[in-house]
TIMAR-356964 format. One record per atom (N, C-alpha, C): atom name; z negated, y negated, x negated. Coordinates in pm, 1 decimal, padded with zeros to 6 digits. Layout:
<rs>
   site          Z          Y          X
     CA          Z          Y          X
...
</rs>
This chain:
<rs>
   site          Z          Y          X
      N   -07374.2   -04746.0    01453.7
     CA   -07338.7   -04636.7    01543.8
      C   -07189.1   -04608.2    01538.3
      N   -07108.2   -04713.5    01504.2
     CA   -06962.6   -04696.9    01500.8
      C   -06922.3   -04590.1    01400.5
      N   -06986.4   -04588.3    01282.7
     CA   -06952.5   -04489.9    01179.2
      C   -06983.5   -04349.5    01228.0
      N   -07100.6   -04330.9    01292.4
     CA   -07137.4   -04199.5    01344.0
      C   -07037.6   -04151.4    01449.2
      N   -06992.5   -04244.2    01536.4
     CA   -06895.7   -04206.9    01639.9
      C   -06762.5   -04166.7    01578.9
      N   -06718.9   -04241.0    01475.3
     CA   -06593.4   -04207.4    01408.1
      C   -06601.9   -04071.0    01342.1
      N   -06714.3   -04045.4    01272.6
     CA   -06732.1   -03916.9    01206.6
      C   -06740.1   -03804.4    01309.6
      N   -06813.9   -03827.1    01417.7
     CA   -06824.0   -03727.1    01523.5
      C   -06688.7   -03694.5    01584.4
      N   -06607.8   -03796.3    01600.8
     CA   -06474.3   -03776.1    01656.0
      C   -06388.2   -03690.5    01563.4
      N   -06400.3   -03713.0    01432.0
     CA   -06323.8   -03631.7    01336.1
      C   -06371.0   -03486.2    01339.9
      N   -06502.8   -03467.3    01348.8
     CA   -06557.2   -03330.9    01354.2
      C   -06505.4   -03259.4    01478.9
      N   -06504.3   -03329.1    01592.6
     CA   -06456.0   -03269.6    01717.3
      C   -06307.5   -03233.6    01707.6
      N   -06227.6   -03323.3    01647.6
     CA   -06084.0   -03297.9    01634.8
      C   -06056.0   -03176.7    01546.2
      N   -06127.6   -03167.9    01433.5
     CA   -06104.6   -03055.0    01342.6
      C   -06152.5   -02925.5    01407.2
      N   -06267.2   -02930.5    01476.0
     CA   -06319.6   -02810.4    01541.6
      C   -06218.0   -02755.7    01641.6
      N   -06161.5   -02845.1    01723.2
     CA   -06063.8   -02802.1    01822.4
      C   -05936.5   -02750.3    01755.8
      N   -05897.6   -02813.4    01644.3
     CA   -05778.6   -02767.4    01572.3
      C   -05799.9   -02628.4    01513.3
      N   -05925.6   -02595.1    01484.0
     CA   -05959.3   -02461.5    01431.3
      C   -05987.0   -02360.7    01543.7
      N   -05967.2   -02406.8    01668.6
     CA   -05990.0   -02321.0    01786.7
      C   -06133.0   -02267.8    01792.2
      N   -06228.5   -02355.4    01760.1
     CA   -06369.9   -02318.8    01765.1
      C   -06437.7   -02390.0    01881.0
      N   -06523.0   -02319.4    01953.3
     CA   -06606.4   -02384.0    02053.3
      C   -06729.1   -02442.1    01984.1
      N   -06802.1   -02527.4    02054.5
     CA   -06924.5   -02583.0    01996.8
      C   -07024.9   -02473.2    01967.4
      N   -07032.6   -02371.8    02053.6
     CA   -07125.5   -02261.0    02032.0
      C   -07087.1   -02180.5    01908.1
      N   -06957.2   -02156.3    01887.1
     CA   -06912.0   -02079.1    01771.9
      C   -06940.8   -02154.7    01642.2
      N   -06914.2   -02286.1    01642.0
     CA   -06942.6   -02366.3    01522.9
      C   -07092.6   -02372.5    01496.6
      N   -07170.2   -02388.1    01603.6
     CA   -07316.3   -02393.1    01590.1
      C   -07369.1   -02264.0    01529.7
      N   -07312.1   -02149.6    01570.9
     CA   -07354.8   -02021.2    01518.7
      C   -07324.9   -02011.1    01369.1
      N   -07209.7   -02060.5    01327.0
     CA   -07173.2   -02058.2    01184.6
      C   -07268.3   -02142.2    01100.3
      N   -07311.9   -02256.0    01156.5
     CA   -07394.2   -02351.1    01080.3
      C   -07543.3   -02327.2    01096.3
      N   -07580.9   -02240.3    01190.5
     CA   -07722.8   -02214.4    01212.3
      C   -07795.2   -02327.4    01282.7
      N   -07723.0   -02398.7    01371.3
     CA   -07784.2   -02507.0    01449.8
      C   -07756.2   -02480.2    01597.7
      N   -07808.9   -02564.5    01684.7
     CA   -07786.1   -02547.5    01827.9
      C   -07655.9   -02615.5    01868.5
      N   -07594.8   -02566.0    01976.7
     CA   -07472.7   -02630.3    02026.1
      C   -07501.3   -02769.9    02080.3
      N   -07626.5   -02794.4    02123.1
     CA   -07663.8   -02929.2    02167.0
      C   -07657.8   -03027.8    02050.6
      N   -07698.9   -02980.5    01931.9
     CA   -07693.5   -03067.2    01815.2
      C   -07548.1   -03096.9    01776.9
      N   -07461.5   -02995.6    01787.0
     CA   -07319.4   -03015.9    01759.5
      C   -07263.7   -03121.7    01854.2
      N   -07297.6   -03109.1    01982.8
     CA   -07250.4   -03205.3    02082.0
      C   -07300.5   -03346.5    02050.9
      N   -07428.0   -03356.0    02010.1
     CA   -07485.9   -03487.3    01979.2
      C   -07419.3   -03549.4    01856.9
      N   -07386.0   -03466.7    01757.7
     CA   -07318.6   -03517.3    01637.3
      C   -07177.2   -03563.1    01671.2
      N   -07107.1   -03484.5    01752.7
     CA   -06968.7   -03518.2    01786.8
      C   -06958.3   -03646.5    01869.2
      N   -07062.3   -03678.6    01943.8
     CA   -07061.4   -03801.3    02023.6
      C   -07127.8   -03918.1    01951.5
      N   -07174.9   -03895.1    01828.5
     CA   -07233.0   -04002.7    01749.8
      C   -07376.9   -04034.4    01782.5
      N   -07439.8   -03950.9    01865.4
     CA   -07580.1   -03976.2    01902.0
      C   -07678.0   -03930.8    01794.2
      N   -07634.9   -03835.9    01709.1
     CA   -07718.0   -03787.4    01599.8
      C   -07633.3   -03775.9    01473.6
      N   -07701.1   -03784.7    01358.2
     CA   -07633.6   -03770.5    01229.5
      C   -07650.6   -03627.7    01177.3
      N   -07549.1   -03571.4    01114.4
     CA   -07566.2   -03438.5    01053.8
      C   -07647.8   -03449.4    00925.8
      N   -07738.4   -03352.3    00903.5
     CA   -07814.8   -03350.0    00779.4
      C   -07728.5   -03303.6    00663.7
      N   -07785.7   -03302.9    00542.9
     CA   -07709.9   -03264.2    00423.5
      C   -07659.4   -03120.7    00434.3
      N   -07746.8   -03028.5    00477.6
     CA   -07705.9   -02888.0    00491.1
      C   -07591.6   -02873.0    00589.5
      N   -07599.9   -02945.1    00700.9
     CA   -07495.2   -02935.1    00802.3
      C   -07365.1   -02994.6    00751.6
      N   -07373.7   -03106.9    00679.5
     CA   -07253.6   -03169.9    00624.4
      C   -07183.1   -03075.3    00527.9
      N   -07262.0   -03008.4    00441.9
     CA   -07204.4   -02911.3    00348.4
      C   -07141.5   -02795.2    00424.8
      N   -07211.7   -02748.7    00527.8
     CA   -07160.3   -02638.5    00608.5
      C   -07030.7   -02675.1    00679.7
      N   -07022.5   -02798.7    00730.4
     CA   -06900.2   -02844.4    00797.2
      C   -06783.1   -02848.6    00700.5
      N   -06808.7   -02897.0    00579.2
     CA   -06702.0   -02903.4    00478.4
      C   -06652.4   -02762.9    00444.6
      N   -06745.6   -02667.3    00433.2
     CA   -06707.6   -02528.4    00404.9
      C   -06628.2   -02468.9    00520.9
      N   -06675.9   -02490.6    00644.0
     CA   -06612.0   -02432.5    00761.1
      C   -06473.3   -02491.0    00786.0
      N   -06460.0   -02623.9    00762.3
     CA   -06333.4   -02691.9    00791.3
      C   -06241.3   -02701.6    00670.1
      N   -06296.6   -02670.9    00551.1
     CA   -06221.2   -02682.0    00425.3
      C   -06170.0   -02824.4    00403.9
      N   -06260.4   -02918.3    00418.7
     CA   -06230.0   -03058.5    00392.3
      C   -06336.1   -03112.5    00297.5
      N   -06312.4   -03229.5    00244.5
     CA   -06407.7   -03291.6    00153.3
      C   -06501.7   -03383.0    00231.8
      N   -06622.4   -03407.4    00178.0
     CA   -06717.6   -03493.5    00249.4
      C   -06663.6   -03633.8    00278.0
      N   -06580.1   -03688.1    00185.3
     CA   -06528.9   -03824.3    00208.4
      C   -06439.8   -03829.8    00332.3
      N   -06373.9   -03717.0    00364.8
     CA   -06291.8   -03716.7    00486.3
      C   -06378.9   -03720.2    00611.0
      N   -06484.6   -03638.8    00613.9
     CA   -06571.9   -03638.3    00730.9
      C   -06640.9   -03773.6    00749.1
      N   -06684.7   -03832.3    00637.3
     CA   -06761.0   -03956.9    00645.5
      C   -06673.2   -04079.4    00665.6
      N   -06559.2   -04083.7    00595.5
     CA   -06477.2   -04204.6    00593.7
      C   -06338.1   -04187.2    00652.5
      N   -06296.7   -04062.0    00672.4
     CA   -06164.3   -04039.7    00727.9
      C   -06053.9   -04044.9    00625.3
      N   -06089.2   -04033.4    00497.0
     CA   -05987.7   -04038.1    00390.9
      C   -06010.6   -03923.1    00295.6
      N   -05901.5   -03858.5    00255.8
     CA   -05907.4   -03752.7    00156.2
      C   -05871.6   -03811.8    00021.8
      N   -05917.5   -03747.7   -00086.2
     CA   -05878.8   -03796.1   -00218.5
      C   -05727.6   -03785.6   -00230.6
      N   -05663.2   -03889.9   -00284.7
     CA   -05516.9   -03895.3   -00289.5
      C   -05466.3   -03893.6   -00432.5
      N   -05531.1   -03815.8   -00519.1
     CA   -05493.5   -03814.0   -00659.1
      C   -05404.8   -03695.6   -00694.1
      N   -05336.1   -03635.8   -00593.4
     CA   -05243.3   -03526.6   -00621.6
      C   -05119.3   -03585.5   -00688.2
      N   -05079.9   -03535.3   -00804.2
     CA   -04962.4   -03589.2   -00874.0
      C   -04839.2   -03589.5   -00785.1
      N   -04758.9   -03695.2   -00796.2
     CA   -04643.1   -03709.0   -00708.5
      C   -04539.7   -03600.1   -00733.1
      N   -04527.4   -03552.4   -00858.1
     CA   -04426.8   -03450.0   -00885.1
      C   -04457.3   -03321.4   -00808.0
      N   -04588.8   -03296.2   -00782.6
     CA   -04625.0   -03177.2   -00705.3
      C   -04587.8   -03195.8   -00558.4
      N   -04620.9   -03313.5   -00501.6
     CA   -04586.1   -03337.7   -00361.0
      C   -04434.9   -03340.7   -00341.2
      N   -04361.1   -03393.5   -00438.8
     CA   -04214.6   -03395.8   -00428.0
      C   -04158.2   -03253.9   -00423.9
      N   -04213.4   -03165.1   -00507.8
     CA   -04163.5   -03028.1   -00509.6
      C   -04203.1   -02952.1   -00383.5
      N   -04320.0   -02985.3   -00327.2
     CA   -04360.8   -02920.6   -00203.0
      C   -04265.8   -02954.3   -00088.2
      N   -04210.6   -03074.1   -00090.7
     CA   -04118.0   -03114.5    00014.6
      C   -03988.9   -03033.6    00010.9
      N   -03959.1   -02973.2   -00103.4
     CA   -03837.0   -02893.6   -00117.5
      C   -03856.3   -02748.6   -00073.7
      N   -03981.4   -02709.3   -00045.5
     CA   -04011.5   -02570.6   -00007.6
      C   -03978.1   -02544.9    00138.6
      N   -03933.6   -02419.9    00166.3
     CA   -03912.1   -02381.6    00305.8
      C   -04045.6   -02333.4    00363.9
      N   -04045.8   -02290.4    00491.4
     CA   -04169.9   -02251.9    00557.5
      C   -04237.2   -02132.7    00489.8
      N   -04156.5   -02034.9    00447.1
     CA   -04213.4   -01917.9    00381.4
      C   -04279.4   -01952.0    00249.6
      N   -04215.2   -02041.2    00172.8
     CA   -04271.5   -02082.2    00044.3
      C   -04399.1   -02164.3    00064.3
      N   -04401.2   -02249.8    00166.6
     CA   -04520.6   -02329.6    00194.3
      C   -04636.9   -02240.6    00237.3
      N   -04605.7   -02135.0    00314.4
     CA   -04710.1   -02041.4    00356.2
      C   -04769.8   -01971.4    00234.5
      N   -04684.2   -01935.5    00138.0
     CA   -04732.7   -01871.1    00016.0
      C   -04820.4   -01967.7   -00064.1
      N   -04777.1   -02094.1   -00075.3
     CA   -04856.2   -02195.2   -00147.1
      C   -04991.7   -02214.5   -00078.7
      N   -04991.4   -02215.9    00055.9
     CA   -05116.6   -02232.8    00130.4
      C   -05214.5   -02120.9    00100.6
      N   -05162.9   -01996.6    00091.1
     CA   -05249.1   -01882.2    00059.7
      C   -05307.1   -01894.9   -00081.1
      N   -05225.5   -01942.5   -00175.3
     CA   -05273.8   -01961.4   -00312.3
      C   -05383.9   -02067.7   -00316.2
      N   -05364.6   -02175.7   -00240.4
     CA   -05465.5   -02282.3   -00236.6
      C   -05594.8   -02229.8   -00174.9
      N   -05581.2   -02147.9   -00068.3
     CA   -05699.7   -02088.1   -00006.4
      C   -05776.5   -02003.0   -00106.4
      N   -05704.5   -01924.6   -00185.7
     CA   -05768.9   -01836.9   -00284.3
      C   -05844.7   -01918.7   -00388.6
      N   -05787.9   -02034.7   -00424.5
     CA   -05852.6   -02119.7   -00525.2
      C   -05974.2   -02190.6   -00468.2
      N   -05958.1   -02249.9   -00348.5
     CA   -06068.0   -02328.9   -00290.9
      C   -06182.9   -02243.4   -00242.2
      N   -06157.2   -02114.8   -00211.4
     CA   -06264.9   -02027.1   -00166.3
      C   -06341.1   -01965.1   -00281.2
      N   -06291.3   -01979.9   -00403.1
     CA   -06360.9   -01927.7   -00520.8
      C   -06479.1   -02017.4   -00552.6
      N   -06582.1   -01965.9   -00619.6
     CA   -06697.8   -02048.7   -00653.0
      C   -06660.0   -02163.1   -00745.0
      N   -06711.3   -02280.7   -00716.3
     CA   -06684.3   -02399.0   -00798.2
      C   -06813.4   -02446.6   -00863.0
      N   -06799.2   -02541.3   -00956.4
     CA   -06919.4   -02599.3   -01016.6
      C   -06988.9   -02681.8   -00910.4
      N   -07109.1   -02642.8   -00866.5
     CA   -07175.6   -02713.7   -00757.5
      C   -07243.1   -02841.6   -00805.0
      N   -07274.7   -02928.5   -00708.2
     CA   -07351.5   -03048.4   -00737.8
      C   -07493.7   -03007.7   -00775.1
      N   -07567.0   -03095.8   -00845.5
     CA   -07704.8   -03061.8   -00883.7
      C   -07789.5   -03023.0   -00762.4
      N   -07857.9   -02909.1   -00774.6
     CA   -07943.4   -02863.2   -00665.9
      C   -07871.8   -02781.2   -00561.0
      N   -07739.0   -02774.0   -00569.7
     CA   -07661.0   -02698.4   -00471.9
      C   -07617.5   -02565.5   -00533.4
      N   -07636.8   -02458.2   -00458.4
     CA   -07600.7   -02324.5   -00505.4
      C   -07490.6   -02269.1   -00417.2
      N   -07386.1   -02214.8   -00480.5
     CA   -07278.9   -02149.7   -00406.2
      C   -07317.4   -02003.3   -00384.4
      N   -07317.2   -01961.6   -00259.6
     CA   -07362.8   -01827.8   -00222.9
      C   -07247.6   -01749.1   -00161.4
      N   -07223.8   -01629.7   -00213.4
     CA   -07121.5   -01544.6   -00154.3
      C   -07184.9   -01461.0   -00043.6
      N   -07125.5   -01467.4    00075.7
     CA   -07171.9   -01389.5    00189.9
      C   -07057.2   -01301.7    00239.8
      N   -07083.8   -01221.7    00340.6
     CA   -06979.8   -01135.4    00395.3
      C   -06867.2   -01214.6    00458.9
      N   -06897.4   -01335.4    00504.5
     CA   -06796.9   -01418.1    00571.4
      C   -06732.4   -01520.6    00479.2
      N   -06769.3   -01520.9    00351.9
     CA   -06711.7   -01617.1    00257.7
      C   -06819.7   -01684.7    00175.0
      N   -06786.7   -01799.6    00118.6
     CA   -06879.6   -01874.8    00033.4
      C   -06946.8   -01984.6    00113.0
      N   -07075.6   -02004.6    00087.2
     CA   -07151.4   -02112.0    00149.4
      C   -07226.7   -02188.9    00041.2
      N   -07257.6   -02313.9    00071.1
     CA   -07334.4   -02397.5   -00021.2
      C   -07470.4   -02428.2    00039.9
      N   -07576.8   -02407.7   -00037.7
     CA   -07710.4   -02438.3    00012.0
      C   -07787.0   -02515.8   -00095.0
      N   -07881.5   -02595.6   -00049.9
     CA   -07969.0   -02667.3   -00142.0
      C   -08083.9   -02575.3   -00183.2
      N   -08106.4   -02562.9   -00312.7
     CA   -08214.0   -02474.0   -00357.8
      C   -08350.8   -02524.5   -00313.2
      N   -08360.5   -02654.5   -00285.7
     CA   -08488.4   -02711.1   -00243.9
      C   -08524.1   -02672.0   -00100.5
      N   -08426.2   -02623.0   -00024.7
     CA   -08452.1   -02577.3    00111.4
      C   -08476.7   -02426.4    00118.3
      N   -08468.5   -02358.7    00003.9
     CA   -08493.5   -02215.0    00001.8
      C   -08644.2   -02190.4    00011.4
      N   -08685.2   -02117.9    00114.6
     CA   -08826.6   -02083.9    00134.2
      C   -08861.2   -01960.7    00051.1
      N   -08777.6   -01857.5    00061.9
     CA   -08795.7   -01736.7   -00017.6
      C   -08666.7   -01656.2   -00018.3
      N   -08656.8   -01565.9   -00112.4
     CA   -08544.6   -01471.5   -00118.9
      C   -08605.7   -01332.9   -00109.2
      N   -08549.9   -01252.5   -00018.7
     CA   -08608.2   -01121.5    00010.4
      C   -08504.8   -01010.1   -00005.0
      N   -08542.9   -00904.4   -00077.5
     CA   -08457.8   -00786.7   -00090.7
      C   -08504.9   -00680.8    00008.8
      N   -08414.2   -00641.0    00098.0
     CA   -08444.6   -00537.0    00196.4
      C   -08347.7   -00422.4    00171.6
      N   -08395.2   -00321.8    00099.3
     CA   -08310.5   -00211.7    00055.5
      C   -08193.3   -00269.1   -00024.3
      N   -08068.4   -00253.1    00024.0
     CA   -07953.3   -00302.8   -00051.4
      C   -07914.8   -00445.7   -00012.5
      N   -07979.1   -00500.5    00090.7
     CA   -07947.2   -00635.6    00136.8
      C   -08040.9   -00738.2    00073.9
      N   -07987.2   -00857.6    00049.4
     CA   -08067.7   -00968.4   -00002.2
      C   -08054.1   -01084.2    00095.9
      N   -08166.6   -01126.8    00152.1
     CA   -08168.4   -01233.4    00251.1
      C   -08228.0   -01359.7    00190.0
      N   -08158.3   -01470.7    00206.8
     CA   -08205.9   -01600.5    00158.1
      C   -08258.1   -01678.3    00278.2
      N   -08389.7   -01696.8    00283.7
     CA   -08452.1   -01768.3    00394.6
      C   -08461.4   -01916.2    00358.6
      N   -08394.4   -02001.6    00434.3
     CA   -08402.5   -02145.6    00411.8
      C   -08476.5   -02209.3    00528.5
      N   -08496.9   -02338.7    00520.9
     CA   -08566.6   -02409.1    00628.3
      C   -08481.9   -02418.9    00754.2
      N   -08351.0   -02391.7    00741.5
     CA   -08261.0   -02404.3    00855.7
      C   -08210.1   -02271.3    00909.3
      N   -08189.0   -02174.5    00818.0
     CA   -08128.4   -02048.6    00861.9
      C   -08154.2   -01940.4    00758.4
      N   -08113.1   -01819.2    00793.2
     CA   -08126.0   -01705.7    00702.1
      C   -07985.3   -01659.7    00664.4
      N   -07959.1   -01644.7    00534.3
     CA   -07825.6   -01611.8    00485.4
      C   -07828.8   -01476.4    00415.8
      N   -07735.8   -01390.1    00453.1
     CA   -07722.4   -01260.1    00387.2
      C   -07635.3   -01278.2    00262.9
      N   -07696.8   -01266.5    00146.4
     CA   -07627.2   -01291.4    00020.0
      C   -07570.9   -01161.9   -00038.4
      N   -07452.4   -01171.6   -00096.6
     CA   -07394.6   -01057.1   -00167.7
      C   -07450.6   -01046.3   -00309.8
      N   -07519.5   -01151.5   -00354.2
     CA   -07575.6   -01150.8   -00488.7
      C   -07705.4   -01069.7   -00492.1
      N   -07728.0   -00990.5   -00596.5
     CA   -07853.1   -00913.8   -00605.7
      C   -07971.2   -01006.1   -00634.4
      N   -08091.2   -00952.6   -00619.6
     CA   -08211.2   -01032.8   -00641.7
      C   -08218.7   -01082.5   -00785.7
      N   -08165.2   -01001.9   -00879.6
     CA   -08163.9   -01044.9   -01019.8
      C   -08087.3   -01173.7   -01040.3
      N   -07977.9   -01191.9   -00965.2
     CA   -07900.8   -01316.4   -00971.9
      C   -07987.8   -01434.7   -00932.0
      N   -08063.2   -01417.0   -00824.3
     CA   -08147.2   -01526.1   -00776.2
      C   -08260.7   -01557.4   -00872.1
      N   -08314.5   -01454.8   -00937.8
     CA   -08420.8   -01478.7   -01035.0
      C   -08367.4   -01558.8   -01153.6
      N   -08243.1   -01533.4   -01193.7
     CA   -08182.5   -01607.2   -01304.7
      C   -08138.8   -01747.4   -01262.1
      N   -08109.2   -01764.7   -01132.8
     CA   -08062.0   -01893.7   -01082.9
      C   -08177.2   -01988.0   -01049.9
      N   -08281.5   -01935.1   -00988.3
     CA   -08395.7   -02017.1   -00946.4
      C   -08500.4   -02019.7   -01057.2
      N   -08470.2   -02095.3   -01160.6
     CA   -08556.9   -02099.6   -01279.5
      C   -08653.9   -02217.7   -01278.3
      N   -08649.2   -02301.2   -01174.6
     CA   -08742.2   -02414.5   -01165.4
      C   -08885.6   -02363.2   -01155.8
      N   -08982.2   -02441.8   -01204.0
     CA   -09123.3   -02398.8   -01199.3
      C   -09174.8   -02371.6   -01058.2
      N   -09106.7   -02423.9   -00956.4
     CA   -09153.9   -02405.4   -00818.7
      C   -09120.3   -02267.6   -00762.5
      N   -09039.8   -02189.4   -00835.6
     CA   -09003.0   -02056.0   -00788.5
      C   -09077.0   -01948.6   -00868.5
      N   -09119.5   -01844.7   -00798.2
     CA   -09197.4   -01737.5   -00862.6
      C   -09165.9   -01605.4   -00792.3
      N   -09164.0   -01498.1   -00873.3
     CA   -09139.4   -01364.4   -00817.3
      C   -09270.9   -01287.2   -00813.5
      N   -09340.8   -01287.4   -00699.4
     CA   -09471.3   -01221.9   -00689.6
      C   -09463.4   -01072.0   -00660.2
      N   -09344.1   -01026.7   -00629.2
     CA   -09325.6   -00887.2   -00589.1
      C   -09182.0   -00848.7   -00621.6
      N   -09155.2   -00722.7   -00642.2
     CA   -09020.4   -00679.8   -00677.8
      C   -08917.6   -00714.1   -00570.1
      N   -08965.0   -00738.2   -00447.2
     CA   -08873.2   -00765.1   -00335.8
      C   -08866.4   -00912.0   -00295.1
      N   -08941.9   -00999.9   -00363.0
     CA   -08948.4   -01138.4   -00318.0
      C   -08944.4   -01238.3   -00433.3
      N   -08883.4   -01352.6   -00404.6
     CA   -08897.1   -01474.3   -00484.7
      C   -08938.4   -01582.8   -00386.5
      N   -09044.3   -01656.9   -00417.1
     CA   -09093.6   -01757.7   -00322.8
      C   -09087.5   -01897.2   -00385.0
      N   -09081.6   -01995.6   -00296.3
     CA   -09081.5   -02136.0   -00335.2
      C   -09221.7   -02191.4   -00311.6
      N   -09288.5   -02236.1   -00419.5
     CA   -09424.4   -02287.8   -00407.4
      C   -09434.3   -02401.9   -00305.0
      N   -09324.1   -02474.7   -00284.8
     CA   -09327.2   -02589.8   -00194.0
      C   -09363.1   -02550.6   -00051.5
      N   -09341.3   -02423.8   -00016.1
     CA   -09363.8   -02380.0    00121.5
      C   -09481.2   -02283.0    00134.6
      N   -09556.7   -02263.0    00026.5
     CA   -09673.8   -02176.1    00030.9
      C   -09788.1   -02247.2    00102.8
      N   -09844.7   -02182.7    00204.8
     CA   -09956.9   -02242.2    00277.6
      C   -10082.2   -02156.0    00271.1
      N   -10075.6   -02044.6    00199.9
     CA   -10191.5   -01958.1    00183.2
      C   -10150.7   -01827.6    00116.5
      N   -10248.0   -01761.5    00051.8
     CA   -10216.5   -01633.4   -00012.8
      C   -10343.7   -01557.9   -00046.2
      N   -10329.2   -01426.6   -00057.8
     CA   -10436.4   -01341.3   -00108.5
      C   -10371.7   -01236.3   -00198.0
      N   -10441.3   -01128.8   -00226.0
     CA   -10388.5   -01030.1   -00320.1
      C   -10282.7   -00938.6   -00259.6
      N   -10252.1   -00956.5   -00133.1
     CA   -10151.9   -00871.8   -00068.1
      C   -10035.8   -00949.2   -00006.8
      N   -10064.8   -01066.5    00049.8
     CA   -09961.7   -01141.6    00121.0
      C   -09961.2   -01288.5    00082.2
      N   -09841.8   -01349.0    00093.3
     CA   -09826.0   -01493.0    00074.3
      C   -09778.2   -01551.1    00206.2
      N   -09847.2   -01649.9    00254.0
     CA   -09810.6   -01715.5    00379.5
      C   -09721.2   -01834.7    00348.4
      N   -09608.4   -01842.3    00417.1
     CA   -09511.8   -01949.5    00395.1
      C   -09488.2   -02026.5    00524.2
      N   -09481.8   -02158.6    00512.2
     CA   -09454.3   -02244.4    00628.0
      C   -09551.2   -02217.2    00742.2
      N   -09679.4   -02211.8    00709.9
     CA   -09781.9   -02195.3    00812.6
      C   -09780.5   -02060.5    00880.8
      N   -09730.0   -01959.0    00812.1
     CA   -09729.1   -01825.0    00868.1
      C   -09600.6   -01786.8    00937.3
      N   -09504.5   -01879.2    00943.3
     CA   -09377.3   -01845.3    01007.4
      C   -09302.4   -01738.9    00927.9
      N   -09328.3   -01734.3    00797.2
     CA   -09269.4   -01631.7    00712.2
      C   -09375.7   -01583.4    00614.1
      N   -09362.6   -01459.6    00569.5
     CA   -09458.0   -01401.9    00475.9
      C   -09385.9   -01323.6    00367.4
      N   -09447.9   -01316.6    00251.4
     CA   -09392.8   -01240.1    00139.2
      C   -09502.7   -01152.6    00082.5
      N   -09462.4   -01040.1    00025.3
     CA   -09559.3   -00948.5   -00035.1
      C   -09605.1   -01000.2   -00171.3
      N   -09730.0   -00966.8   -00204.6
     CA   -09786.0   -00998.0   -00336.0
      C   -09823.8   -00867.2   -00405.0
      N   -09767.7   -00843.9   -00522.3
     CA   -09808.3   -00727.7   -00601.4
      C   -09942.8   -00760.0   -00666.6
      N   -10037.9   -00670.4   -00661.4
     CA   -10171.8   -00698.9   -00714.8
      C   -10168.8   -00737.5   -00861.6
      N   -10082.0   -00672.5   -00936.9
     CA   -10074.3   -00703.7   -01080.8
      C   -10013.6   -00842.2   -01105.9
      N   -09950.6   -00901.4   -01003.7
     CA   -09890.2   -01033.2   -01019.1
      C   -09978.4   -01143.9   -00964.0
      N   -10090.6   -01106.2   -00901.5
     CA   -10174.6   -01205.7   -00833.3
      C   -10226.5   -01311.5   -00930.4
      N   -10279.6   -01268.2   -01044.7
     CA   -10336.9   -01363.8   -01140.4
      C   -10229.9   -01459.4   -01193.2
      N   -10114.1   -01404.6   -01228.6
     CA   -10004.8   -01489.3   -01278.6
      C   -09957.4   -01586.0   -01170.8
      N   -09948.9   -01536.9   -01047.4
     CA   -09908.3   -01622.5   -00936.1
      C   -10008.5   -01736.0   -00917.8
      N   -10137.9   -01701.7   -00916.8
     CA   -10242.2   -01802.2   -00896.0
      C   -10237.5   -01909.6   -01005.5
      N   -10218.9   -01868.1   -01129.6
     CA   -10213.2   -01963.8   -01240.1
      C   -10089.3   -02052.6   -01230.4
      N   -09975.1   -01990.0   -01200.9
     CA   -09850.8   -02065.9   -01191.9
      C   -09853.8   -02163.3   -01074.6
      N   -09907.5   -02119.5   -00963.0
     CA   -09915.5   -02204.4   -00844.0
      C   -10012.0   -02321.2   -00866.7
      N   -10126.6   -02291.6   -00926.2
     CA   -10225.7   -02397.6   -00955.0
      C   -10168.3   -02499.5   -01051.4
      N   -10096.6   -02451.1   -01152.8
     CA   -10034.3   -02540.4   -01249.9
      C   -09928.2   -02627.2   -01183.0
      N   -09850.7   -02567.1   -01093.4
     CA   -09746.8   -02641.1   -01024.1
      C   -09806.7   -02749.4   -00934.6
      N   -09918.7   -02720.0   -00871.0
     CA   -09983.2   -02817.2   -00781.3
      C   -10031.8   -02940.9   -00856.8
      N   -10067.0   -02922.6   -00984.1
     CA   -10119.8   -03033.3   -01063.4
      C   -10011.5   -03129.0   -01110.6
      N   -09886.6   -03085.0   -01105.0
     CA   -09776.5   -03169.2   -01155.4
      C   -09740.5   -03277.1   -01052.5
</rs>
């Protein structure tokens, strides 16, 4: 429990330093403010999605949240030169670092970097229930939250190439892991909590691909 309390304390300190309330942070992460409170007091552990979201929101590395230490491999000549900078120069350097760290990076296996209107987010592809195109908007439905992606549906079709993903309709890509029923018009996901359209001409291919996936 000591580790959870230490981590919760760091999360609370950073949140307050960012002038965020528990409700505001909860809204960013797609969780309840009660869960934020429980994590900050060490009564509950943050899941993988929440840990990734916290790192994105706070711009820190996971080792800092978990252990309280940041990687210290910055060359000394760089830190020495930073000490010679005045406030204006340091502010400029900070902006440059922000521009670099907010750019898409090579993600860990299974993690996808998603550009949204509010910045970049990291999500696990295994938690993606479906991707839906609504006119010009593309919504990524996960088991935890719904994310408005700036990437077109074509990007997601090229990214989600695992056998568990299938495009049954021009407006949808679904994850077989969450399929609980289907017919020639609709696909039921997560027991009916979400649904996707089925194009009739894609029904046979969907049925074959889904049956094949179930056998693996």
